[in-house]
Residue, then its C-alpha position, 0 to 999 in steps of 0.5 A: m925865153k931870152v936869157l942874159l948872163v953876167d959874171d966877172e969870172p969867165l970860167a963861172l960864166i962858161g960853166l953857167r952857159m953850158a949848164l943852161d945850154g945842156e938842159f933847156d931847148d926853149m931857152e935862148i942865151v942872147a949874150a954873156y958878159s964878164n965885163p959888167t960895164e957892157v951889160i946895160a948896152g947889151a940888155m938894151e940891144h937884146a931885151p932879155d926876159v931874165v938876167f942871171l947876175d953875179i952880185h959880187m963883182p969888183e968893178i960894179d955892185g951887182l945890186k946897183l946893176a940890177r936896179q939899172l936893168q929893171a929901170i930900162i927894161q920893164g918886167i925883166e926878171i933877175v936871178f942873183i948868183t952869189s957866193y955870199d949868204q948875206y947878199a941873199i937878203r939884200a937881193f930882195e930889196l929888188y924883189a929878185l925872182d930867185y937867187i942861187m948860191k955858188p957853186v951852182e948845183r944842177h938840181r938847184l938850177l933846174q928849180t930856178v929855171m922852172r920858177v922863171k918859166e912859171k913866172l913868165n907864163w903867169k905874166g902872159s896869162m895874167k887876168p884881173p883876180k875875181s872877187d869870188s875866187s876860192w883860195i888855197c892857203c899855204f901859210d903854216r898849213i894847207r887850208f881851203r877858203h871859199p868867198g865869204m867863208e872861214s878857211q877850212t883845214v883840209k882833212w886828207r885821206t892819207s899823208r901821202a895824198q896831202e904831200l902829193f897835192a902840196y908838191l903839185l901845187l908848188h909846181r903847178n901848171r907844168t907836168v911833174s914826171r911820174s918817176t919824180l912823184l914816186e921817188l918823192l912819196w916812196p923813196d925806198i921802194e922800186e918804181t914797179n911796186t908803187v905805180q898803183h899806189l900813185y894812182t890811188e893817191i891821185y884818186h884820193v886828192r881828186q876826191t878831197l878836192k871834190r869834197y871841198k867843192l874845189d872842182m875848178i882844180s884839176i889834175q891832168s895826166g901828162e900829154r908828152e910824158a908819164g906824169y901829172r899837172l895841177d891846174i888851179g883854174e881861177a883859184r888863188v894861192d895866198t902866199e903868191a898873192w901876198e908876195q905880189a902885194v909886197k912887190q907893189l908896196g913901193q917906197l916906205d914912207a908916211s903915206t905907205v907905212d899903213a899899207y906895209e903894216r897890213t901887208l906884212h901882218a898878212y904873213e901868217g907863218r912859214y910856207l907849209g910850216q907844219y909839214e916837214y917837207i924838205w923839198a919845200e925848204h927853198e920856197r919856205e926860206r925865200l918867203r921868210l927872207i922877203w918878210l924879214y927884210n921888210m919887217t926890218r925896214l918897217s922897224e927902222f922906219y918907226e925908230q927913225h920917226g920916234m915911234q919906238d913902241k911900234a918898232i917894238k911891236v914889229n920885232r915882237r912879231v918877228q920873235d913870235l914867228y921866228p924865235e931863233e932869229e937873233s937880230c930881233y932880240f938885239a933890236l929889242m934890246k936897243l929899243y928898250d934901252a932907248v925907252g929906258s926899260k932896263i929890265e926889258v933889256e936884261e930879259q931880252y938878253l937872257l931870252l936870247q941866251s936861253r933860246l940860242g945857247s941852251e936850246l939851239e946850242l949856238p953862240i950869241g953874236a960877238h957884236i951883241v955880247r960887246w954891246y950888252e957888256q958895254w951897256k952893263l958898264i954904263t947902266a951899272 
């Protein structure tokens, strides 16, 4: 895998290079640039598979540079590095593979590199999906679905078997070490006392897959190290298919808006949202940001074209799934004001006060308070 690094801070660039060099033998860093004006020429020369790119650089906007890279090198993957949280959502306009917050932490970098490898391996082995494929559903909770049938909520023998399968599924097609799984499932017990328990949970997972007629999914022992690898065969994962569908939507206009509606409506809730798995939080947040970003675009499109009723429906959907998302309340307040519904504006503000202030003990954004106070003066 050929890698190109871009960061206008020389020390940060050196640190990232050392971190990658020290961890991954199969990764070749073909070039590293602290001067962003040299990046395009370097990319054309080296044709990297992935670029680790700082978003916030004084001489050039990292997002603009990413667009240029994607235009000249087909299939290039982008990983953004940023010190500023607000850039994370903007990054998904380009459908970056991932983003990392500074300072870069080792475990987070390892997670990202594994994701890059999985994506590149997936591209290399990608086959057209079969219409009769079985599905593993991960929106909200784990479910299995066979062709022509309703999805089934899975009944696991134990909660550890469920978490074991979910973890292996997220890290599928690569061996997860036995020590990692033992630490995940039995963090407070010595490894020597839990190995047999792991064998038992692996057996439970295999039996569950067999019971649900998912024999194409296999758990294999690691060949080079003590661990396990999940292979889902020709089964498909709904969250992965959904993300690919979003990436293929293209420009949002009158000819694609219906496709945007259908695809975004297929987002059924948080990734493994019913399970409090800390290790799933990054994937959960990443998919949430992709959805929120595109729902915001859809709402703005409807508003610009005078379809406030549809924009309201979009924001109501966001509110239903993420009642803590402040922006949808503000969007609804302005939309209801535009259609002359004073009661609804008041209701949204009171609802925001209740959910953020009383339930979450968070302050309402100052810009929302200012808007509401000015609106009250105008409409009094």
